[in-house]
GUDOVEX-694163 format. One line per field, with one value per residue (C-alpha): y, z, x; residue number from 1. Coordinates in nm, 3 decimals, always signed. Each point is the difference from the previous one (the first is absolute). Example, Ala and Ser with C-alpha at 12.3 -4.5 7.8 and 13.67 -1.06 7.14 Angstrom:
<rs>
py	[-0.450_+0.344] .
pz	[+0.780_-0.066] .
px	[+1.230_+0.137] .
k	[1_2] .
</rs>
This chain:
<rs>
py	[+2.147_+0.379_+0.144_+0.376_+0.183_+0.127_-0.312_-0.140_+0.318_-0.002_-0.405_+0.000_+0.363_+0.340_+0.256_+0.198_+0.298_+0.127_-0.103_-0.269_-0.334_-0.239_-0.343_-0.181_-0.269_-0.086_+0.094_+0.096_+0.168_+0.345_-0.022_-0.175_+0.102_+0.103_+0.248_-0.295_-0.201_+0.021_+0.059_+0.060_+0.117_-0.121_+0.266_+0.370_-0.138_-0.116_+0.288_+0.159_-0.225_+0.163_+0.282_-0.205_-0.259_-0.020_-0.239_+0.105_+0.000_-0.059_-0.135_+0.161_+0.161_+0.319_+0.118_+0.034_+0.116_+0.351_-0.140_-0.197_+0.301_+0.206_-0.273_-0.004_+0.226_-0.152_-0.376_-0.200_-0.122_-0.276_+0.106_-0.303_-0.030_-0.346_+0.034_-0.370_-0.174_+0.211_-0.115_-0.356_-0.002_+0.220_-0.334_-0.204_+0.188_+0.043_-0.366_-0.097_-0.149_-0.130_-0.399_-0.136_-0.357_-0.184_+0.026_-0.351_-0.032_-0.319_-0.198_+0.099_-0.389_+0.041_-0.324_-0.065_+0.133_+0.330_+0.338_+0.295_+0.365_+0.248_+0.170_-0.248_+0.025_-0.317_+0.018_-0.290_-0.235_-0.015_-0.342_+0.013_-0.253_-0.170_+0.159_+0.338_+0.336_+0.298_+0.325_+0.270_+0.234_-0.217_-0.006_-0.342_+0.124_-0.306_-0.287_-0.010_-0.345_-0.041_-0.278_-0.156_+0.097_+0.376_+0.287_+0.340_+0.268_+0.365_+0.215_-0.193_+0.021_-0.305_+0.076_-0.293_-0.286_+0.029_-0.422_+0.092_-0.336_-0.240_-0.243_+0.150_-0.159_-0.306_-0.340_-0.179_-0.199_-0.401_-0.033_-0.074_+0.179_+0.310_-0.066_+0.252_+0.142_+0.062_+0.369_+0.041_+0.385_+0.257_+0.318_+0.289_+0.358_+0.291_+0.321_+0.258_-0.229_+0.006_-0.282_+0.073_-0.181_-0.378_+0.067_-0.322_-0.044_-0.369_-0.210_-0.053_-0.325_-0.029_+0.329_+0.308_+0.165_+0.405_+0.333_+0.226_+0.283_+0.293_-0.188_+0.093_-0.267_+0.069_-0.237_-0.335_-0.007_-0.339_-0.025_-0.350_-0.241_+0.150_+0.337_+0.281_+0.412_+0.212_+0.282_+0.249_-0.090_+0.075_-0.255_+0.080_-0.246_-0.341_+0.026_-0.342_-0.142_-0.315_-0.212_+0.089_+0.318_+0.293_+0.352_+0.266_+0.258_+0.321_-0.127_+0.088_-0.290_+0.129_-0.189_-0.307_-0.053_-0.338_-0.101_-0.272_-0.266_+0.014_+0.342_+0.269_+0.365_+0.229_+0.307_+0.307_-0.163_+0.162_-0.299_+0.148_-0.118_-0.345_-0.026_-0.370_-0.042_-0.265_+0.088_+0.085_+0.374_+0.169_+0.308_+0.266_+0.183_-0.038_-0.287_+0.006_-0.311_-0.006_+0.126_+0.291_-0.005_+0.042_-0.051_-0.415_+0.073_+0.189_-0.265_-0.275_+0.210_+0.040_-0.364_-0.096_+0.181_-0.112_-0.340_+0.059_+0.195_-0.278_-0.090_+0.345_-0.008_-0.290_+0.172_+0.363_-0.250_-0.152_+0.336_+0.183_-0.343_+0.048_+0.350_-0.056_+0.167_-0.129_+0.002_+0.252_+0.257_+0.000_+0.047_+0.298_+0.166_-0.049_+0.164_+0.312] .
pz	[+2.013_-0.037_-0.299_-0.032_-0.193_-0.229_-0.103_-0.121_-0.190_-0.140_-0.124_-0.064_-0.183_+0.016_+0.224_+0.345_+0.027_+0.238_+0.175_+0.250_+0.122_+0.278_+0.020_-0.112_+0.205_-0.173_-0.192_+0.070_-0.108_-0.017_+0.281_+0.247_-0.092_+0.270_-0.065_-0.124_-0.208_-0.370_-0.152_-0.357_-0.261_-0.309_-0.093_+0.075_+0.114_+0.364_+0.018_+0.295_+0.208_-0.011_+0.215_+0.307_-0.127_+0.294_-0.280_-0.006_-0.361_-0.303_-0.322_-0.233_-0.371_-0.094_-0.184_+0.295_+0.246_+0.006_+0.121_+0.300_+0.111_+0.044_+0.210_+0.202_-0.005_+0.091_-0.072_-0.121_-0.383_-0.194_-0.371_-0.264_-0.315_+0.132_+0.378_+0.000_-0.137_+0.178_+0.350_-0.099_-0.080_+0.383_+0.126_-0.126_+0.133_+0.346_+0.057_-0.134_+0.266_-0.026_+0.014_-0.115_-0.046_-0.016_+0.270_+0.086_+0.275_+0.196_-0.084_-0.368_-0.202_-0.236_-0.238_-0.158_-0.266_+0.049_-0.078_+0.158_-0.120_+0.258_+0.190_-0.026_+0.249_+0.107_+0.218_+0.264_-0.157_-0.309_-0.218_-0.228_-0.276_-0.101_-0.259_+0.033_-0.121_+0.155_-0.051_+0.164_+0.221_-0.012_+0.308_+0.033_+0.243_+0.262_-0.128_-0.308_-0.207_-0.340_-0.110_-0.147_-0.342_+0.035_-0.084_+0.111_-0.063_+0.248_+0.190_-0.044_+0.239_+0.086_+0.233_+0.298_-0.123_-0.371_-0.156_-0.306_-0.206_+0.103_-0.278_-0.274_-0.041_-0.257_+0.006_-0.346_+0.038_-0.074_+0.004_+0.331_+0.213_-0.016_-0.054_+0.121_-0.185_+0.161_-0.012_-0.089_-0.113_+0.246_+0.125_-0.087_+0.120_-0.094_+0.196_+0.236_-0.018_+0.265_+0.067_+0.205_+0.332_-0.135_-0.360_-0.168_-0.275_-0.229_-0.073_-0.416_-0.062_-0.225_-0.064_+0.255_+0.156_-0.067_+0.169_-0.084_+0.165_+0.149_-0.003_+0.275_+0.086_+0.278_+0.275_-0.075_-0.362_-0.222_-0.241_-0.203_-0.166_-0.237_+0.017_-0.151_+0.210_-0.168_+0.136_+0.186_+0.042_+0.305_+0.083_+0.204_+0.284_-0.035_-0.380_-0.200_-0.267_-0.161_-0.104_-0.290_-0.055_-0.082_+0.143_-0.178_+0.182_+0.154_+0.018_+0.277_+0.119_+0.233_+0.309_-0.055_-0.359_-0.160_-0.284_-0.163_-0.124_-0.311_-0.070_-0.111_+0.149_-0.172_+0.124_+0.172_+0.082_+0.315_+0.071_+0.223_+0.318_-0.011_-0.351_-0.206_-0.242_-0.248_-0.266_-0.056_+0.016_-0.330_+0.007_+0.306_+0.194_+0.209_+0.018_+0.244_-0.002_+0.251_+0.103_+0.214_+0.365_-0.025_+0.276_+0.031_-0.264_-0.244_-0.080_+0.032_-0.239_-0.269_+0.082_-0.140_-0.291_-0.101_+0.064_-0.329_-0.190_-0.234_-0.034_-0.082_-0.286_-0.180_+0.037_-0.193_-0.225_-0.087_-0.048_-0.230_-0.197_-0.065_-0.056_-0.238_+0.110_+0.031_+0.272_-0.279_+0.008_+0.387_-0.012_-0.301_+0.218_+0.294_-0.118_-0.120] .
px	[+1.584_+0.007_+0.213_+0.061_-0.230_+0.264_+0.121_-0.338_-0.059_+0.316_-0.079_-0.349_+0.030_-0.222_+0.102_-0.130_-0.120_+0.223_+0.337_-0.088_+0.176_-0.140_-0.031_-0.318_-0.123_-0.359_-0.247_-0.339_-0.333_-0.062_-0.225_+0.279_+0.295_+0.308_+0.278_+0.261_-0.246_-0.091_-0.350_-0.103_-0.243_-0.060_-0.357_-0.073_-0.362_+0.223_+0.161_-0.222_+0.141_+0.342_-0.163_+0.017_+0.297_+0.298_+0.193_+0.365_-0.007_-0.283_+0.083_-0.248_+0.029_+0.198_-0.355_-0.223_+0.286_-0.059_-0.364_+0.133_+0.243_-0.296_-0.161_+0.289_+0.266_+0.382_-0.125_+0.211_-0.050_+0.157_-0.031_-0.039_-0.153_-0.107_-0.103_-0.154_+0.346_+0.184_-0.196_+0.039_+0.365_+0.009_-0.167_+0.205_+0.292_-0.119_-0.065_+0.392_+0.215_+0.328_+0.062_+0.282_-0.130_-0.322_-0.239_-0.170_-0.249_+0.085_-0.318_+0.014_+0.101_+0.207_+0.109_+0.377_+0.138_-0.188_+0.194_-0.064_+0.112_+0.153_-0.298_-0.244_-0.240_-0.223_-0.263_-0.165_-0.172_+0.147_+0.075_+0.254_+0.030_+0.299_+0.280_-0.258_+0.206_-0.074_+0.140_+0.218_-0.292_-0.327_-0.223_-0.167_-0.322_-0.144_-0.141_+0.130_+0.048_+0.276_-0.008_+0.296_+0.203_-0.203_+0.240_-0.054_+0.127_+0.167_-0.132_-0.358_-0.299_-0.177_-0.303_-0.129_-0.170_+0.108_+0.040_+0.274_+0.070_-0.293_-0.128_-0.185_-0.356_+0.094_-0.180_-0.070_-0.352_-0.008_-0.370_-0.040_+0.285_+0.224_+0.332_+0.273_+0.265_+0.294_+0.088_+0.405_+0.022_+0.078_-0.076_+0.212_-0.033_+0.181_+0.140_-0.168_-0.330_-0.277_-0.212_-0.329_-0.134_-0.119_+0.086_+0.096_+0.213_-0.013_+0.304_+0.020_-0.096_+0.294_+0.110_+0.045_-0.263_+0.140_-0.038_+0.170_+0.224_-0.217_-0.356_-0.191_-0.275_-0.261_-0.113_-0.254_+0.114_+0.058_+0.289_-0.047_+0.244_+0.205_-0.132_+0.249_-0.056_+0.224_+0.204_-0.191_-0.320_-0.225_-0.335_-0.230_-0.119_-0.234_+0.150_-0.022_+0.221_-0.067_+0.326_+0.198_-0.123_+0.291_-0.061_+0.220_+0.177_-0.121_-0.374_-0.231_-0.222_-0.326_-0.118_-0.226_+0.061_+0.050_+0.195_-0.031_+0.291_+0.224_-0.049_+0.247_-0.046_+0.242_+0.208_-0.147_-0.429_-0.213_-0.297_-0.255_-0.078_-0.202_+0.046_-0.029_+0.302_-0.116_+0.186_+0.342_+0.087_+0.222_-0.024_+0.056_-0.256_-0.237_-0.230_-0.367_-0.230_-0.278_-0.355_-0.033_-0.163_-0.413_-0.258_-0.119_-0.318_+0.170_+0.296_-0.236_-0.170_+0.326_+0.122_-0.386_+0.078_+0.346_-0.111_-0.257_+0.227_+0.119_-0.399_-0.060_+0.281_-0.135_-0.348_+0.132_+0.198_-0.340_-0.172_+0.238_+0.017_-0.356_+0.050_+0.280_+0.257_+0.295_+0.326_+0.179_-0.314_-0.004_+0.378_-0.009_-0.315_+0.210_+0.340_-0.269] .
k	[1_2_3_4_5_6_7_8_9_10_11_12_13_14_15_16_17_18_19_20_21_22_23_24_25_26_27_28_29_30_31_32_33_34_35_36_37_38_39_40_41_42_43_44_45_46_47_48_49_50_51_52_53_54_55_56_57_58_59_60_61_62_63_64_65_66_67_68_69_70_71_72_73_74_75_76_77_78_79_80_81_82_83_84_85_86_87_88_89_90_91_92_93_94_95_96_97_98_99_100_101_102_103_104_105_106_107_108_109_110_111_112_113_114_115_116_117_118_119_120_121_122_123_124_125_126_127_128_129_130_131_132_133_134_135_136_137_138_139_140_141_142_143_144_145_146_147_148_149_150_151_152_153_154_155_156_157_158_159_160_161_162_163_164_165_166_167_168_169_170_171_172_173_174_175_176_177_178_179_180_181_182_183_184_185_186_187_188_189_190_191_192_193_194_195_196_197_198_199_200_201_202_203_204_205_206_207_208_209_210_211_212_213_214_215_216_217_218_219_220_221_222_223_224_225_226_227_228_229_230_231_232_233_234_235_236_237_238_239_240_241_242_243_244_245_246_247_248_249_250_251_252_253_254_255_256_257_258_259_260_261_262_263_264_265_266_267_268_269_270_271_272_273_274_275_276_277_278_279_280_281_282_283_284_285_286_287_288_289_290_291_292_293_294_295_296_297_298_299_300_301_302_303_304_305_306_307_308_309_310_311_312_313_314_315_316_317_318_319_320_321_322_323_324_325_326_327_328_329_330_331_332_333_334_335_336] .
</rs>
């Protein structure tokens, strides 16, 4: 859906390098953008691409605008302090349509007492269980399953294959077999949440599983029962979060990280990819826990050394005892 450039600038902020106005039809990379398309630059290292671009307008920072104008004089520039953020908002505007009611694909199946807000879109082959609530403007793509009783906020995006509200992994052993624990909680999702393809969010056992507003979940993430994720936290693909863990607001979790259950992670924690989190993180900051990649031979050598650390520690303590070195002595030496 085309939008007037002047309206986009007024809504999103920033200013144009000169007077101009036209309909913007799409966003494209600098290399293939056309005169009625918009592009953007987030770093000065990409400036060289401006010399040959045919884009109608390019979003970039004010501090590199002089360099840009030298590369292609007359190129229309949209000057903004945060070009990447402006680009994100433009994508939202260009994607907007104006339906007045929910759009439901004929193959989607809705349960009883489902409540849909205005402008909800439900794609083909979706299954929406009884008593589900979905807020205004939310888009549910193809093949999504939302189990009974779950609540989805406004302006969410749920990508294909996501499963929301399946039973958590709850079983009680009687010595011979596993007895299923019926999961009676829900999944409650706030506003402006995006859930990636094939991500699963389990319903709570008793209390609800909570995904707060502004959370962004990548593809193939496992969120177990009774997990709570705070506002505006972003989690990359293939992360696994075990049951009853509470993650704070404004956190980031790198791809393939594994988080144990019943932990508490405070606000503003940033976990590197492939990190295993086995204890609560009470202080904000960045946390990393993995061995860097190496040649196989070197890795095997280092792994063998790691396996011997406990034995080496015992031997060092025995030597210290023979030499009359106490822990206090070694501590003092270390401080020196």
